[in-house]
C-alpha positions as CSV (number, residue, x, y, z in Angstrom):
1,X,4.9,28.9,5.1
2,X,4.1,31.5,7.9
3,X,0.5,32.0,8.7
4,X,0.8,35.7,7.8
5,X,1.8,34.7,4.3
6,X,-0.7,31.9,4.0
7,X,-3.7,34.0,5.2
8,X,-4.2,36.2,2.2
9,X,-3.6,33.2,-0.2
10,X,-6.2,31.1,1.6
11,X,-8.6,34.0,1.8
12,X,-8.3,34.6,-1.9
13,X,-8.8,30.9,-2.7
14,X,-11.9,30.8,-0.5
15,X,-13.3,33.8,-2.1
16,X,-12.8,32.7,-5.6
17,X,-14.3,29.3,-4.8
18,X,-17.4,30.7,-3.3
19,X,-20.3,31.2,-5.7
20,X,-21.4,34.8,-5.9
21,X,-18.5,36.3,-4.0
22,X,-16.0,36.0,-6.9
23,X,-18.5,37.8,-9.2
24,X,-19.2,40.4,-6.5
25,X,-15.5,41.2,-6.3
26,X,-15.4,42.1,-9.9
27,X,-18.1,44.7,-9.2
28,X,-16.0,46.4,-6.5
29,X,-13.7,49.3,-7.1
30,X,-10.0,48.7,-6.7
31,X,-10.1,50.5,-3.4
32,X,-13.0,48.4,-2.2
33,X,-11.3,45.2,-3.1
34,X,-8.1,46.3,-1.3
35,X,-10.2,47.2,1.8
36,X,-12.1,43.9,1.7
37,X,-8.9,41.9,1.3
38,X,-7.3,43.8,4.2
39,X,-10.3,43.1,6.4
40,X,-10.2,39.3,5.6
41,X,-6.4,39.2,6.2
42,X,-6.8,41.1,9.5
43,X,-9.5,38.7,10.7
44,X,-7.4,35.6,9.8
45,X,-4.4,37.0,11.5
46,X,-6.5,37.7,14.6
47,X,-8.0,34.2,14.5
48,X,-5.3,31.9,13.1
49,X,-7.2,28.9,14.4
50,X,-9.5,29.3,11.4
51,X,-6.7,28.4,9.1
52,X,-5.9,25.3,11.2
53,X,-9.5,24.3,11.1
54,X,-9.7,24.8,7.3
55,X,-6.5,22.8,6.7
56,X,-7.9,20.0,8.9
57,X,-11.1,19.9,6.9
58,X,-9.2,19.9,3.6
59,X,-7.0,17.0,4.8
60,X,-10.0,15.0,5.9
61,X,-11.7,15.5,2.6
62,X,-8.6,14.5,0.7
63,X,-8.2,11.4,2.9
64,X,-11.9,10.5,2.2
65,X,-11.4,11.0,-1.5
66,X,-8.3,8.9,-1.6
67,X,-10.0,6.1,0.4
68,X,-12.9,6.1,-2.0
69,X,-10.6,6.0,-5.0
70,X,-8.7,3.0,-3.4
71,X,-12.0,1.2,-2.8
72,X,-12.9,1.6,-6.5
73,X,-9.4,0.3,-7.5
74,X,-10.0,-2.8,-5.4
75,X,-13.4,-3.4,-7.0
76,X,-11.9,-2.9,-10.5
77,X,-9.1,-5.4,-9.9
78,X,-10.7,-7.9,-7.6
79,X,-10.1,-10.9,-9.7
80,X,-6.3,-10.2,-10.1
81,X,-6.1,-9.4,-6.4
82,X,-8.1,-12.3,-4.8
83,X,-8.3,-15.2,-7.3
84,X,-4.9,-15.0,-9.1
85,X,-3.9,-18.7,-9.5
86,X,-0.2,-17.7,-9.7
87,X,0.0,-16.3,-6.1
88,X,0.5,-18.2,-2.9
89,X,-2.6,-18.6,-0.7
90,X,-2.3,-19.4,3.0
91,X,-4.2,-19.1,6.2
92,X,-7.8,-20.3,6.1
93,X,-8.6,-20.9,2.4
94,X,-12.3,-20.6,3.2
95,X,-11.8,-17.5,5.5
96,X,-14.4,-14.7,5.4
97,X,-11.7,-12.0,5.1
98,X,-9.0,-12.0,2.5
99,X,-5.7,-10.2,3.2
100,X,-3.5,-9.5,0.1
101,X,0.0,-8.3,0.7
102,X,2.3,-6.8,-1.9
103,X,5.7,-7.4,-0.5
104,X,9.4,-7.2,-1.2
105,X,11.9,-9.4,0.7
106,X,14.5,-6.6,1.0
107,X,11.9,-4.1,2.4
108,X,12.5,-3.2,6.1
109,X,8.9,-2.6,6.8
110,X,7.9,-5.8,5.1
111,X,10.2,-7.6,7.5
112,X,8.7,-5.7,10.4
113,X,5.2,-6.6,9.3
114,X,6.1,-10.2,8.7
115,X,5.6,-11.5,12.2
116,X,2.5,-9.3,12.7
117,X,0.8,-10.7,9.6
118,X,1.7,-14.2,10.9
119,X,0.1,-13.4,14.3
120,X,-2.9,-11.8,12.6
121,X,-3.6,-14.9,10.5
122,X,-3.0,-17.4,13.3
123,X,-4.8,-15.6,16.1
124,X,-7.9,-14.9,13.9
125,X,-8.3,-18.3,12.3
126,X,-10.7,-17.0,9.6
127,X,-8.4,-15.0,7.4
128,X,-7.3,-16.0,3.9
129,X,-3.8,-14.6,3.1
130,X,-2.5,-14.0,-0.4
131,X,1.1,-12.9,-1.0
132,X,2.1,-10.9,-4.1
133,X,5.7,-10.9,-5.0
134,X,6.4,-7.3,-5.7
135,X,10.2,-6.7,-6.0
136,X,10.8,-3.0,-6.3
137,X,14.0,-2.4,-4.3
138,X,16.7,-3.6,-6.7
139,X,18.3,-6.7,-8.0
140,X,18.4,-8.6,-4.7
141,X,14.7,-8.1,-4.4
142,X,14.1,-9.5,-7.9
143,X,16.5,-12.4,-7.2
144,X,14.7,-13.3,-4.0
145,X,11.2,-13.1,-5.6
146,X,12.4,-15.3,-8.5
147,X,13.6,-17.9,-6.1
148,X,10.4,-17.9,-4.1
149,X,8.2,-18.2,-7.3
150,X,10.4,-20.9,-8.7
151,X,10.0,-22.9,-5.5
152,X,6.2,-22.4,-5.6
153,X,5.9,-23.5,-9.2
154,X,8.2,-26.6,-8.7
155,X,7.3,-27.7,-5.2
156,X,4.0,-26.2,-4.2
157,X,2.6,-24.0,-1.5
158,X,4.1,-25.7,1.6
159,X,7.7,-25.4,0.2
160,X,7.0,-21.8,-0.9
161,X,5.9,-20.8,2.6
162,X,9.2,-22.2,4.0
163,X,11.2,-20.4,1.4
164,X,9.2,-17.2,2.1
165,X,9.9,-17.4,5.8
166,X,13.6,-18.0,5.2
167,X,13.9,-15.1,2.6
168,X,12.1,-12.5,4.7
169,X,14.4,-13.2,7.6
170,X,17.6,-13.6,5.5
171,X,20.3,-11.2,6.6
172,X,22.9,-11.8,3.9
173,X,22.8,-11.3,0.1
174,X,20.7,-13.8,-1.9
175,X,23.5,-14.9,-4.2
176,X,23.7,-18.2,-5.9
177,X,25.6,-19.9,-3.1
178,X,23.2,-18.6,-0.5
179,X,20.1,-19.7,-2.4
180,X,21.6,-23.1,-3.2
181,X,22.2,-23.6,0.6
182,X,18.8,-22.4,1.3
183,X,17.1,-24.8,-1.1
184,X,19.2,-27.6,0.3
185,X,18.2,-26.7,3.9
186,X,14.6,-26.8,2.8
187,X,15.1,-30.4,1.5
188,X,14.9,-29.4,-2.2
189,X,17.0,-30.2,-5.2
190,X,18.7,-26.8,-5.6
191,X,19.7,-26.9,-9.2
192,X,16.2,-27.2,-10.8
193,X,15.0,-24.3,-8.6
194,X,18.0,-22.1,-9.6
195,X,17.5,-23.0,-13.3
196,X,13.9,-22.1,-13.3
197,X,14.4,-18.7,-11.7
198,X,14.9,-16.9,-15.0
199,X,12.3,-18.8,-16.9
200,X,9.4,-17.1,-18.8
201,X,6.9,-18.6,-16.3
202,X,8.6,-16.9,-13.3
203,X,9.1,-13.7,-15.2
204,X,5.4,-13.6,-16.1
205,X,4.3,-13.7,-12.5
206,X,6.5,-10.8,-11.6
207,X,5.4,-8.8,-14.7
208,X,1.7,-9.5,-13.9
209,X,2.2,-8.3,-10.3
210,X,4.0,-5.2,-11.4
211,X,1.3,-4.4,-13.9
212,X,-1.4,-4.9,-11.3
213,X,0.6,-2.7,-8.9
214,X,1.0,0.0,-11.5
215,X,-2.7,0.0,-12.3
216,X,-3.4,0.5,-8.6
217,X,-0.8,3.2,-8.1
218,X,1.2,1.0,-5.7
219,X,4.6,2.5,-5.3
220,X,5.8,1.1,-2.0
221,X,5.8,-2.0,0.1
222,X,4.2,-3.4,2.1
223,X,0.8,-2.5,0.6
224,X,-2.2,-4.4,1.9
225,X,-5.7,-5.0,0.6
226,X,-8.0,-6.3,3.3
227,X,-11.2,-7.2,1.5
228,X,-12.4,-3.7,0.4
229,X,-9.8,-1.6,2.2
230,X,-6.3,-0.7,0.8
231,X,-3.5,0.1,3.3
232,X,-0.6,1.9,1.7
233,X,2.3,1.1,4.0
234,X,3.0,-0.6,7.3
235,X,0.3,-0.8,9.9
236,X,0.8,-2.4,13.4
237,X,-1.0,-5.5,14.3
238,X,-3.8,-3.7,16.4
239,X,-4.5,-1.5,13.4
240,X,-4.8,-4.5,11.0
241,X,-7.1,-6.2,13.5
242,X,-9.3,-3.1,13.6
243,X,-9.5,-3.0,9.8
244,X,-10.5,-6.7,9.7
245,X,-13.2,-6.0,12.3
246,X,-14.5,-3.1,10.3
247,X,-14.6,-5.1,7.1
248,X,-16.6,-7.9,8.9
249,X,-19.1,-5.3,10.2
250,X,-19.5,-4.0,6.6
């Protein structure tokens, strides 16, 4: 929208939101209101930087409000986020900072973040990492998540991590032949893993993660929770390190 069109709308909104002024406008004659509006519009057109400043303040306030809401969501769901027995836990299990990642194996930004999350955990040495299987990008995503969860339930965390690493870097389609080969390459008996993929136990993990994500308004991957901070989307390694440092400082 052009500034010349936005100016009177913003001016009107400011006036109506200001105690006393909105009541004062009702006491004006029509001619006085027209003159007052014209004066406000002329000032804003003469000083358009006021509009930019106002929009910046509004955006800052919205960001602060959203961050506060996200912090409350983390508090409200801390048990499901941080101590869920069904999710894989890696890094330092006694770390002072917990990083939770909602991820999808077919998500390009999850793949981009993969090595950076690895570097963050390894270079820090005091981070506990929790992975939430959150397949939202179609059937291949669901298939990959089911395979990973099946491996975790049958063979434990070490086998899961190897499966996770293979799936996040997989370039082909996770069809039955590919997953059978993958399981074999990992030194696993493939058929029990494949058979368990559609079990109630695996389905329940995905359903629980999706319910948690819905309750926290998570609509995209990756989404990170770093102790009390929620990051909705990809953040480069330096940014994640800064959030970790901020959380440690309290």
